[in-house]
N, C-alpha and C positions, 0 to 999 in steps of 0.2 A: 211687447215693447216696440215702439216705432223708432227706427234709427234716424228718422228725420226730425225727431223732437228737438235736436240741437239746433236745427236750421233757423228757427225764428229768433231765439236769443242771440245766435251768432250774427245774423243779419242786422238785428237791432244794435248790437255792439259795434259792428262795422260802421253803420250810419252815424251812431253817436260819436264814435272816435273821429270820423271824418269831419263832424261838426264841432269838434273840440269839447264835447260834453263828456269829460273823462270819468266822472262819477258814474253816470249811467252806462258808459261803455264798459267800465271795469265790472260793474254788477252783472251786466248781461253776458259778458265773456265768461265770468266765473260760473254762471248758470249753464252756459253752453258746453264748457270743457267736459264735465263728468257725463254729459248726455251723449257725447260723441264717441264714435268707435273707429278703429282702423285708421285709414288715411285722414278721415275727417278730424280725428283727434289732433293730428299734426297742424291742421289749419286753425282749429280753435285755440290750441295751446300757443301757436305762433302769434295769433292776434292778441291774446291775453298778455303775452310777453311784451309785445310792442306797446300796448297800453301801459303796462306797469313801468316799463323803461321810460316812457315819455312823462310819467308823473313822479319819477325819481325813486320808485320802489325796486331798486336793483336786486336786492337779496331775494325778494319774493319772485321777481322775474326769473332769476337763476334757478330757483326751486321748481317753478313751473316748467322751465326748459328741460331740466333733468327728468322730471316726471313725464313730459311729452316724449322724450327720447326712450325712456324705459317702456312706455306703452305703445311705441311705434310698431307698425307691422314689420315682420322680419324680412319680407321681400317687397321691394319697391322697384318700379322701373327706373333705371338710372337717370333718365332725362325728364322724369315726370315732375310736375310742380310739387307733388308731395315730397319727393326726394329733396328738392331744393328747400322746402320748409324744414325737413329733418336736418339738413346741413346748417341752416340758420339757427336752429335750436342748439345744435352741437357747438357752434361757434360761441353762442352766448353762455353756454354751460362750461366753456373752456375745454371741450373734448376734441 
């Protein structure tokens, strides 16, 4: 299993989101999340949450945020960008 498998759908989701192609962005992000591990899971989950929030799927976004938190690595560097993604997910999940 290649840990980089998440990379291509994640990148496609980012580009589609930036271009306001929300349907494609959502589909690609949903493909990337289960393929990602460790810190990368925080990035993919945060992107999916952003996409879902922007298209009004607030409940689904909250579920994704909670799942991202649950699957987050137990140790992150305090000032890392992964730690800031975790804080973002916690804020959205109301934690």
